[in-house]
C-alpha positions as CSV (number, residue, x, y, z in Angstrom):
1,M,0.2,0.1,0.4
2,M,2.8,2.3,0.7
3,E,4.2,2.1,-2.5
4,Y,1.1,2.6,-4.2
5,L,0.7,5.7,-2.4
6,R,4.9,6.9,-3.3
7,F,4.0,6.0,-6.8
8,V,0.6,8.4,-7.1
9,L,2.4,11.0,-4.8
10,L,5.4,11.5,-7.1
11,L,3.4,11.2,-10.3
12,G,1.6,14.2,-8.7
13,V,4.6,16.5,-8.0
14,A,5.9,15.4,-11.6
15,L,2.7,16.1,-13.3
16,I,2.7,19.8,-11.7
17,L,6.3,20.0,-12.6
18,F,5.7,19.5,-16.6
19,M,2.1,21.0,-16.5
20,S,2.8,24.5,-14.5
21,N,5.5,26.0,-17.1
22,S,4.1,26.6,-21.0
23,D,8.1,27.7,-21.2
24,G,9.6,24.3,-19.0
25,M,11.4,21.5,-20.1
26,L,9.6,19.6,-22.8
27,A,9.1,22.8,-25.2
28,R,12.5,23.5,-24.3
29,L,13.0,19.9,-25.5
30,G,11.2,20.6,-28.7
31,F,8.0,19.1,-27.4
32,E,4.9,20.6,-27.6
33,Q,2.9,21.7,-25.0
34,S,0.2,18.9,-24.3
35,V,-2.2,17.3,-21.4
36,L,-1.4,14.3,-22.9
37,L,2.6,14.8,-23.2
38,S,2.9,16.0,-19.9
39,V,0.9,13.0,-18.4
40,F,3.2,10.6,-20.2
41,A,6.1,12.7,-19.0
42,A,4.8,12.7,-15.6
43,L,4.8,8.9,-16.1
44,L,8.1,8.1,-17.1
45,L,10.1,10.4,-14.9
46,T,7.9,8.8,-12.0
47,S,8.4,4.8,-13.3
48,L,12.2,5.8,-13.6
49,I,12.7,7.0,-9.9
50,Y,10.2,5.8,-7.6
51,E,12.7,2.5,-6.5
52,Y,15.4,4.3,-5.9
53,R,16.3,5.7,-2.8
54,L,14.8,9.2,-1.2
55,V,17.7,10.9,-1.4
56,F,17.6,10.4,-5.1
57,V,14.2,11.2,-5.5
58,I,14.7,14.4,-4.0
59,A,17.6,15.0,-5.9
60,T,15.5,14.1,-9.2
61,L,12.6,16.6,-8.6
62,L,15.2,19.7,-7.3
63,L,16.6,19.1,-10.9
64,A,13.2,19.3,-12.6
65,V,12.0,22.3,-10.6
66,G,14.8,23.9,-11.7
67,A,14.2,22.7,-15.0
68,N,10.7,23.8,-15.1
69,L,12.0,27.7,-14.2
70,P,10.3,30.4,-15.5
71,A,13.1,32.2,-17.7
72,E,12.8,35.2,-15.2
73,P,13.4,33.7,-11.6
74,A,16.3,31.6,-13.2
75,L,18.2,34.2,-14.5
76,G,17.7,36.0,-11.3
77,L,18.8,32.9,-9.9
78,G,22.2,32.7,-11.9
79,F,20.3,29.0,-12.9
80,E,20.2,28.1,-16.4
81,R,17.6,26.2,-16.8
82,D,19.7,23.8,-20.2
83,Y,22.4,22.8,-17.7
84,A,19.6,21.3,-15.3
85,I,17.7,19.6,-18.1
86,A,20.9,18.2,-18.9
87,A,21.9,17.3,-15.3
88,L,18.0,15.2,-15.2
89,L,18.6,13.9,-18.2
90,A,22.3,12.0,-17.1
91,A,20.6,11.1,-13.3
92,L,17.6,9.4,-15.1
93,I,20.0,7.2,-17.6
94,S,22.7,6.8,-15.2
95,P,21.2,3.7,-13.1
96,W,20.1,2.1,-16.7
97,V,23.9,2.5,-17.8
98,V,25.4,1.6,-14.3
99,R,22.7,-1.8,-14.6
100,M,24.0,-2.4,-18.4
101,L,28.3,-2.5,-17.6
102,D,27.2,-4.8,-14.6
103,S,25.2,-7.4,-16.5
């Protein structure tokens, strides 16, 4: 039961992240902003991270927040959104790469 609750909570946070800003990560990657694509991206992100430790989940969500910040607050913080997108994609792909190298 607790696993399902964790999955649903992470899915909710990911949905809020992807649907909150029209100039977010999906738009900067070249995808058109739509509800279906946002739900698919949130499901993909959640399914990739929900089984990992809490520290990895928090780091991934913080990178996703940084990647989806509007342009003005990101510039005000001195934060480059493209670097956050690259770091987020690397963090999501790295467990898969390690698993492939171990086998």
